[in-house]
N, CA, C and O atoms as a CHARMM CRD file, in Angstrom:
* protein
*
  252
    1    1 UNK  N    171.33200 130.91000  94.57200 PROA 1      0.00000
    2    1 UNK  CA   171.13200 131.94000  93.55900 PROA 1      0.00000
    3    1 UNK  C    170.44200 131.56000  92.51500 PROA 1      0.00000
    4    1 UNK  O    170.74700 130.46400  92.04500 PROA 1      0.00000
    5    2 UNK  N    169.37900 132.30400  91.88900 PROA 2      0.00000
    6    2 UNK  CA   169.02800 131.90800  90.61100 PROA 2      0.00000
    7    2 UNK  C    169.73600 131.94200  89.42600 PROA 2      0.00000
    8    2 UNK  O    170.69200 132.71300  89.50300 PROA 2      0.00000
    9    3 UNK  N    169.62600 131.42000  88.41900 PROA 3      0.00000
   10    3 UNK  CA   169.93700 131.27400  87.14400 PROA 3      0.00000
   11    3 UNK  C    169.43700 132.29300  86.14100 PROA 3      0.00000
   12    3 UNK  O    168.25900 132.62900  86.26200 PROA 3      0.00000
   13    4 UNK  N    170.07200 132.77200  85.27800 PROA 4      0.00000
   14    4 UNK  CA   169.73300 133.65700  84.27300 PROA 4      0.00000
   15    4 UNK  C    169.77500 133.20600  82.93900 PROA 4      0.00000
   16    4 UNK  O    170.87800 132.86000  82.51600 PROA 4      0.00000
   17    5 UNK  N    168.57900 133.12500  82.02200 PROA 5      0.00000
   18    5 UNK  CA   168.74200 131.98900  80.92100 PROA 5      0.00000
   19    5 UNK  C    169.74500 132.90600  79.74600 PROA 5      0.00000
   20    5 UNK  O    169.89900 134.12100  79.87000 PROA 5      0.00000
   21    6 UNK  N    170.31700 132.18200  78.72400 PROA 6      0.00000
   22    6 UNK  CA   171.22600 132.74700  77.89200 PROA 6      0.00000
   23    6 UNK  C    170.35600 133.49500  76.81400 PROA 6      0.00000
   24    6 UNK  O    171.11500 134.19300  76.14200 PROA 6      0.00000
   25    7 UNK  N    169.46000 133.57800  76.52500 PROA 7      0.00000
   26    7 UNK  CA   168.62700 134.51200  75.71100 PROA 7      0.00000
   27    7 UNK  C    168.55200 135.85700  76.30000 PROA 7      0.00000
   28    7 UNK  O    168.53200 136.01700  77.52100 PROA 7      0.00000
   29    8 UNK  N    168.50800 136.83900  75.45000 PROA 8      0.00000
   30    8 UNK  CA   168.23100 138.25900  75.81800 PROA 8      0.00000
   31    8 UNK  C    166.97000 138.41300  76.42300 PROA 8      0.00000
   32    8 UNK  O    165.93800 138.05100  75.85600 PROA 8      0.00000
   33    9 UNK  N    166.99500 139.05700  77.82000 PROA 9      0.00000
   34    9 UNK  CA   165.68600 139.18600  78.40200 PROA 9      0.00000
   35    9 UNK  C    165.27600 140.56200  78.28900 PROA 9      0.00000
   36    9 UNK  O    166.15200 141.40000  78.07300 PROA 9      0.00000
   37   10 UNK  N    164.12600 140.90500  78.39800 PROA 10     0.00000
   38   10 UNK  CA   163.28100 141.94000  78.52200 PROA 10     0.00000
   39   10 UNK  C    163.96600 142.83700  79.59800 PROA 10     0.00000
   40   10 UNK  O    164.21600 144.00300  79.29100 PROA 10     0.00000
   41   11 UNK  N    164.31600 142.33100  80.95100 PROA 11     0.00000
   42   11 UNK  CA   164.87600 142.90100  81.92600 PROA 11     0.00000
   43   11 UNK  C    165.39300 141.70300  82.70300 PROA 11     0.00000
   44   11 UNK  O    165.01900 140.53000  82.70600 PROA 11     0.00000
   45   12 UNK  N    166.16000 142.20200  83.22500 PROA 12     0.00000
   46   12 UNK  CA   167.08600 141.00200  84.19700 PROA 12     0.00000
   47   12 UNK  C    167.03700 141.73900  85.74500 PROA 12     0.00000
   48   12 UNK  O    167.53800 142.84900  85.92900 PROA 12     0.00000
   49   13 UNK  N    166.48400 141.10200  86.63200 PROA 13     0.00000
   50   13 UNK  CA   166.36800 141.61700  87.94900 PROA 13     0.00000
   51   13 UNK  C    167.13600 140.67900  89.02800 PROA 13     0.00000
   52   13 UNK  O    167.26400 139.48200  88.77000 PROA 13     0.00000
   53   14 UNK  N    167.64800 141.22000  90.23900 PROA 14     0.00000
   54   14 UNK  CA   168.64700 140.42900  91.26900 PROA 14     0.00000
   55   14 UNK  C    167.88000 141.15200  92.49500 PROA 14     0.00000
   56   14 UNK  O    167.59700 142.34600  92.60000 PROA 14     0.00000
   57   15 UNK  N    167.63300 140.13000  93.35900 PROA 15     0.00000
   58   15 UNK  CA   167.02800 140.50900  94.59100 PROA 15     0.00000
   59   15 UNK  C    168.17900 141.15800  95.59900 PROA 15     0.00000
   60   15 UNK  O    169.33000 140.74200  95.73000 PROA 15     0.00000
   61   16 UNK  N    167.59200 142.24000  96.24600 PROA 16     0.00000
   62   16 UNK  CA   168.82000 142.86700  96.94200 PROA 16     0.00000
   63   16 UNK  C    169.03500 142.52000  98.38800 PROA 16     0.00000
   64   16 UNK  O    169.84900 142.99100  99.18200 PROA 16     0.00000
   65   17 UNK  N    167.87800 141.34400  98.59300 PROA 17     0.00000
   66   17 UNK  CA   168.40600 140.78900  99.71700 PROA 17     0.00000
   67   17 UNK  C    169.23700 139.41900  99.62300 PROA 17     0.00000
   68   17 UNK  O    170.11100 139.29000 100.48000 PROA 17     0.00000
   69   18 UNK  N    169.09300 138.46100  98.77000 PROA 18     0.00000
   70   18 UNK  CA   169.43400 137.19400  98.26500 PROA 18     0.00000
   71   18 UNK  C    170.53100 137.15000  97.19200 PROA 18     0.00000
   72   18 UNK  O    171.32000 136.21100  97.08900 PROA 18     0.00000
   73   19 UNK  N    170.52400 138.16800  96.44900 PROA 19     0.00000
   74   19 UNK  CA   171.08700 138.02000  94.95100 PROA 19     0.00000
   75   19 UNK  C    170.45900 137.06900  93.99500 PROA 19     0.00000
   76   19 UNK  O    171.04000 136.77400  92.95100 PROA 19     0.00000
   77   20 UNK  N    169.38500 136.61300  94.28500 PROA 20     0.00000
   78   20 UNK  CA   168.61600 135.64400  93.40800 PROA 20     0.00000
   79   20 UNK  C    168.27200 136.26400  91.96700 PROA 20     0.00000
   80   20 UNK  O    167.61100 137.30200  91.93500 PROA 20     0.00000
   81   21 UNK  N    168.62800 135.75800  90.96700 PROA 21     0.00000
   82   21 UNK  CA   168.49100 136.76200  89.63500 PROA 21     0.00000
   83   21 UNK  C    167.28400 135.96200  88.76400 PROA 21     0.00000
   84   21 UNK  O    167.16000 134.73800  88.73100 PROA 21     0.00000
   85   22 UNK  N    166.55100 136.79200  88.17200 PROA 22     0.00000
   86   22 UNK  CA   165.44000 136.28300  87.27600 PROA 22     0.00000
   87   22 UNK  C    165.21300 137.14700  86.08200 PROA 22     0.00000
   88   22 UNK  O    165.65200 138.29300  86.16900 PROA 22     0.00000
   89   23 UNK  N    164.59600 136.79700  84.96600 PROA 23     0.00000
   90   23 UNK  CA   164.18900 137.42700  83.96800 PROA 23     0.00000
   91   23 UNK  C    162.75100 137.56900  84.12600 PROA 23     0.00000
   92   23 UNK  O    161.97800 136.64100  84.36500 PROA 23     0.00000
   93   24 UNK  N    162.37800 139.05300  83.94300 PROA 24     0.00000
   94   24 UNK  CA   160.86700 139.39700  83.94600 PROA 24     0.00000
   95   24 UNK  C    160.60900 140.55800  83.17100 PROA 24     0.00000
   96   24 UNK  O    161.65100 141.12900  82.85100 PROA 24     0.00000
   97   25 UNK  N    159.29200 141.24200  82.65300 PROA 25     0.00000
   98   25 UNK  CA   159.21400 142.40600  82.29400 PROA 25     0.00000
   99   25 UNK  C    159.26900 143.32400  83.61200 PROA 25     0.00000
  100   25 UNK  O    159.98600 144.32300  83.67400 PROA 25     0.00000
  101   26 UNK  N    158.44100 142.88600  84.66100 PROA 26     0.00000
  102   26 UNK  CA   158.95500 143.65800  86.04600 PROA 26     0.00000
  103   26 UNK  C    158.92400 142.65800  86.95500 PROA 26     0.00000
  104   26 UNK  O    158.44600 141.54300  86.74500 PROA 26     0.00000
  105   27 UNK  N    159.51600 143.10100  88.14900 PROA 27     0.00000
  106   27 UNK  CA   160.13200 142.58900  89.39000 PROA 27     0.00000
  107   27 UNK  C    158.88300 141.81000  90.08300 PROA 27     0.00000
  108   27 UNK  O    157.78200 142.34700  89.96800 PROA 27     0.00000
  109   28 UNK  N    158.96200 140.74700  90.69800 PROA 28     0.00000
  110   28 UNK  CA   157.75700 140.51400  91.37100 PROA 28     0.00000
  111   28 UNK  C    157.76400 140.97400  92.90000 PROA 28     0.00000
  112   28 UNK  O    158.72600 141.39100  93.54600 PROA 28     0.00000
  113   29 UNK  N    156.68100 140.82300  93.23800 PROA 29     0.00000
  114   29 UNK  CA   156.46000 141.51400  94.74800 PROA 29     0.00000
  115   29 UNK  C    157.05100 140.97500  95.69600 PROA 29     0.00000
  116   29 UNK  O    157.48300 141.61300  96.65600 PROA 29     0.00000
  117   30 UNK  N    157.14300 139.84000  95.57200 PROA 30     0.00000
  118   30 UNK  CA   158.19900 138.81400  96.70100 PROA 30     0.00000
  119   30 UNK  C    159.29400 137.99300  95.95100 PROA 30     0.00000
  120   30 UNK  O    159.12000 137.74900  94.75700 PROA 30     0.00000
  121   31 UNK  N    160.28200 137.60700  96.51900 PROA 31     0.00000
  122   31 UNK  CA   161.37600 137.02700  96.06900 PROA 31     0.00000
  123   31 UNK  C    161.12200 135.58500  95.80100 PROA 31     0.00000
  124   31 UNK  O    160.67700 135.01600  96.79800 PROA 31     0.00000
  125   32 UNK  N    161.26200 134.86000  94.81200 PROA 32     0.00000
  126   32 UNK  CA   161.04500 133.44800  94.78700 PROA 32     0.00000
  127   32 UNK  C    161.92200 132.82100  95.47100 PROA 32     0.00000
  128   32 UNK  O    161.67700 131.66700  95.82300 PROA 32     0.00000
  129   33 UNK  N    162.92800 133.33200  95.75100 PROA 33     0.00000
  130   33 UNK  CA   164.26800 132.36600  96.78500 PROA 33     0.00000
  131   33 UNK  C    163.75800 132.73100  98.21000 PROA 33     0.00000
  132   33 UNK  O    162.96600 132.03600  98.84700 PROA 33     0.00000
  133   34 UNK  N    164.15900 133.58900  98.52300 PROA 34     0.00000
  134   34 UNK  CA   163.98800 134.03100 100.15000 PROA 34     0.00000
  135   34 UNK  C    162.56600 134.24400 100.67100 PROA 34     0.00000
  136   34 UNK  O    162.26100 134.25800 101.86300 PROA 34     0.00000
  137   35 UNK  N    161.61400 134.43400  99.49300 PROA 35     0.00000
  138   35 UNK  CA   160.16000 134.76700 100.08100 PROA 35     0.00000
  139   35 UNK  C    159.98200 135.99900 100.73700 PROA 35     0.00000
  140   35 UNK  O    158.96000 136.18600 101.39700 PROA 35     0.00000
  141   36 UNK  N    160.97100 136.97900 100.62400 PROA 36     0.00000
  142   36 UNK  CA   160.46700 138.41400 101.18400 PROA 36     0.00000
  143   36 UNK  C    160.08500 139.37600 100.22900 PROA 36     0.00000
  144   36 UNK  O    160.16600 139.16800  99.01800 PROA 36     0.00000
  145   37 UNK  N    159.65600 140.46200 100.74900 PROA 37     0.00000
  146   37 UNK  CA   159.18000 141.41700  99.97100 PROA 37     0.00000
  147   37 UNK  C    160.73900 142.50600  99.74800 PROA 37     0.00000
  148   37 UNK  O    161.04200 143.48900 100.42400 PROA 37     0.00000
  149   38 UNK  N    161.33400 142.03300  98.83600 PROA 38     0.00000
  150   38 UNK  CA   162.65000 142.82800  98.63500 PROA 38     0.00000
  151   38 UNK  C    162.52200 143.76500  97.35600 PROA 38     0.00000
  152   38 UNK  O    161.61700 143.73600  96.52300 PROA 38     0.00000
  153   39 UNK  N    163.64200 144.61000  97.39000 PROA 39     0.00000
  154   39 UNK  CA   163.76700 145.47700  96.35200 PROA 39     0.00000
  155   39 UNK  C    164.63700 144.70300  95.36600 PROA 39     0.00000
  156   39 UNK  O    165.55800 143.95900  95.70500 PROA 39     0.00000
  157   40 UNK  N    164.17700 145.00000  93.86200 PROA 40     0.00000
  158   40 UNK  CA   164.94400 144.17000  92.99600 PROA 40     0.00000
  159   40 UNK  C    165.65500 145.11900  92.29300 PROA 40     0.00000
  160   40 UNK  O    165.08700 146.20100  92.14200 PROA 40     0.00000
  161   41 UNK  N    166.86700 144.96900  91.78100 PROA 41     0.00000
  162   41 UNK  CA   167.71900 145.83700  91.28000 PROA 41     0.00000
  163   41 UNK  C    167.53700 145.55800  89.65100 PROA 41     0.00000
  164   41 UNK  O    167.47700 144.36100  89.37000 PROA 41     0.00000
  165   42 UNK  N    167.45100 146.37100  88.67300 PROA 42     0.00000
  166   42 UNK  CA   167.31400 145.86400  87.33600 PROA 42     0.00000
  167   42 UNK  C    168.90000 146.12600  87.00100 PROA 42     0.00000
  168   42 UNK  O    169.54400 147.17000  87.11200 PROA 42     0.00000
  169   43 UNK  N    169.34300 144.73200  86.52200 PROA 43     0.00000
  170   43 UNK  CA   170.86400 144.38600  86.30200 PROA 43     0.00000
  171   43 UNK  C    170.94300 144.14100  84.88200 PROA 43     0.00000
  172   43 UNK  O    171.92600 143.56800  84.41400 PROA 43     0.00000
  173   44 UNK  N    169.83000 144.59300  84.04200 PROA 44     0.00000
  174   44 UNK  CA   169.85900 144.37400  82.51900 PROA 44     0.00000
  175   44 UNK  C    171.30900 144.98800  82.08200 PROA 44     0.00000
  176   44 UNK  O    171.68100 146.09700  82.46600 PROA 44     0.00000
  177   45 UNK  N    172.02800 144.20200  81.29700 PROA 45     0.00000
  178   45 UNK  CA   173.34200 144.64600  80.58300 PROA 45     0.00000
  179   45 UNK  C    172.70600 145.20400  79.22800 PROA 45     0.00000
  180   45 UNK  O    171.72900 144.75800  78.62800 PROA 45     0.00000
  181   46 UNK  N    173.48100 146.25000  78.91500 PROA 46     0.00000
  182   46 UNK  CA   173.02100 147.08600  77.56300 PROA 46     0.00000
  183   46 UNK  C    174.79700 147.07700  76.59100 PROA 46     0.00000
  184   46 UNK  O    175.07700 147.54300  75.48700 PROA 46     0.00000
  185   47 UNK  N    175.37900 146.58300  77.27300 PROA 47     0.00000
  186   47 UNK  CA   176.89800 146.39600  76.34500 PROA 47     0.00000
  187   47 UNK  C    177.14500 144.99300  75.91300 PROA 47     0.00000
  188   47 UNK  O    176.73700 143.99500  76.50600 PROA 47     0.00000
  189   48 UNK  N    177.83200 145.01500  74.85600 PROA 48     0.00000
  190   48 UNK  CA   178.18800 143.63500  74.34300 PROA 48     0.00000
  191   48 UNK  C    179.15400 142.59700  75.25400 PROA 48     0.00000
  192   48 UNK  O    179.37700 141.42000  74.97300 PROA 48     0.00000
  193   49 UNK  N    179.58700 143.21800  76.23100 PROA 49     0.00000
  194   49 UNK  CA   180.51800 142.31200  77.34700 PROA 49     0.00000
  195   49 UNK  C    179.65900 141.34400  77.62100 PROA 49     0.00000
  196   49 UNK  O    180.09300 140.19400  77.54800 PROA 49     0.00000
  197   50 UNK  N    178.18700 141.56400  78.01600 PROA 50     0.00000
  198   50 UNK  CA   177.46500 140.54400  78.84900 PROA 50     0.00000
  199   50 UNK  C    176.15200 140.29700  77.77200 PROA 50     0.00000
  200   50 UNK  O    175.03600 140.38800  78.28300 PROA 50     0.00000
  201   51 UNK  N    176.20700 140.08300  76.74800 PROA 51     0.00000
  202   51 UNK  CA   175.42100 139.93000  75.45200 PROA 51     0.00000
  203   51 UNK  C    174.60600 138.53400  75.91100 PROA 51     0.00000
  204   51 UNK  O    173.38000 138.44500  75.98400 PROA 51     0.00000
  205   52 UNK  N    175.72200 137.29600  76.25100 PROA 52     0.00000
  206   52 UNK  CA   175.32200 136.33900  76.32400 PROA 52     0.00000
  207   52 UNK  C    174.04100 135.83700  77.47600 PROA 52     0.00000
  208   52 UNK  O    173.15500 134.98700  77.38600 PROA 52     0.00000
  209   53 UNK  N    174.39300 136.70900  78.46100 PROA 53     0.00000
  210   53 UNK  CA   173.24400 136.51000  79.72700 PROA 53     0.00000
  211   53 UNK  C    172.55300 137.51100  79.73000 PROA 53     0.00000
  212   53 UNK  O    171.48100 137.30200  80.29800 PROA 53     0.00000
  213   54 UNK  N    172.68200 138.62900  79.31100 PROA 54     0.00000
  214   54 UNK  CA   171.89400 139.94100  79.19100 PROA 54     0.00000
  215   54 UNK  C    171.69200 140.36700  80.76500 PROA 54     0.00000
  216   54 UNK  O    170.75700 141.12100  81.03600 PROA 54     0.00000
  217   55 UNK  N    172.51500 139.91400  81.75300 PROA 55     0.00000
  218   55 UNK  CA   172.67200 140.52600  83.02900 PROA 55     0.00000
  219   55 UNK  C    174.02500 141.13500  83.26400 PROA 55     0.00000
  220   55 UNK  O    174.91200 140.55300  82.64000 PROA 55     0.00000
  221   56 UNK  N    174.35300 141.97200  83.86800 PROA 56     0.00000
  222   56 UNK  CA   175.55600 142.64100  84.17200 PROA 56     0.00000
  223   56 UNK  C    176.38700 142.00700  85.33600 PROA 56     0.00000
  224   56 UNK  O    176.19900 142.54700  86.42600 PROA 56     0.00000
  225   57 UNK  N    177.18300 141.06600  85.31400 PROA 57     0.00000
  226   57 UNK  CA   177.58000 140.47300  86.86100 PROA 57     0.00000
  227   57 UNK  C    178.28800 141.38500  87.59600 PROA 57     0.00000
  228   57 UNK  O    178.69600 140.96100  88.67700 PROA 57     0.00000
  229   58 UNK  N    178.56400 142.59200  87.29500 PROA 58     0.00000
  230   58 UNK  CA   179.21700 143.80200  87.90900 PROA 58     0.00000
  231   58 UNK  C    178.40200 144.12600  89.08700 PROA 58     0.00000
  232   58 UNK  O    178.88000 144.31900  90.20400 PROA 58     0.00000
  233   59 UNK  N    176.90800 144.18800  88.73700 PROA 59     0.00000
  234   59 UNK  CA   176.21800 144.79200  89.42700 PROA 59     0.00000
  235   59 UNK  C    175.89900 143.53300  90.56000 PROA 59     0.00000
  236   59 UNK  O    175.58900 142.41700  90.14400 PROA 59     0.00000
  237   60 UNK  N    176.00500 143.82600  92.04300 PROA 60     0.00000
  238   60 UNK  CA   175.50100 143.04400  92.98000 PROA 60     0.00000
  239   60 UNK  C    174.60300 143.84500  93.68400 PROA 60     0.00000
  240   60 UNK  O    174.42600 145.04200  93.45400 PROA 60     0.00000
  241   61 UNK  N    173.92100 143.05800  94.71400 PROA 61     0.00000
  242   61 UNK  CA   173.03300 143.72200  95.65200 PROA 61     0.00000
  243   61 UNK  C    173.79800 144.36900  97.09300 PROA 61     0.00000
  244   61 UNK  O    174.56600 143.77300  97.84900 PROA 61     0.00000
  245   62 UNK  N    173.42700 145.43700  97.16100 PROA 62     0.00000
  246   62 UNK  CA   173.81500 145.88000  98.39600 PROA 62     0.00000
  247   62 UNK  C    173.61100 145.11200  99.95300 PROA 62     0.00000
  248   62 UNK  O    172.52900 144.63100 100.28900 PROA 62     0.00000
  249   63 UNK  N    174.45300 145.09600 100.55400 PROA 63     0.00000
  250   63 UNK  CA   174.31500 144.54100 101.85600 PROA 63     0.00000
  251   63 UNK  C    174.27300 145.33600 103.05100 PROA 63     0.00000
  252   63 UNK  O    174.15200 144.79500 104.14900 PROA 63     0.00000
């Protein structure tokens, strides 16, 4: 699974297929990890609980 940097991202995205996480203004067309065209979930966190990573760990991809 990808790692999310410690700085606050513009958006944090998580692949709905494999759970790979990345930071980018918009999600990629294909997942860099599994190589599939997946739906990316916006898991950007806006609460102080996850200010360190910028991503909400409670949001997981649907299986």
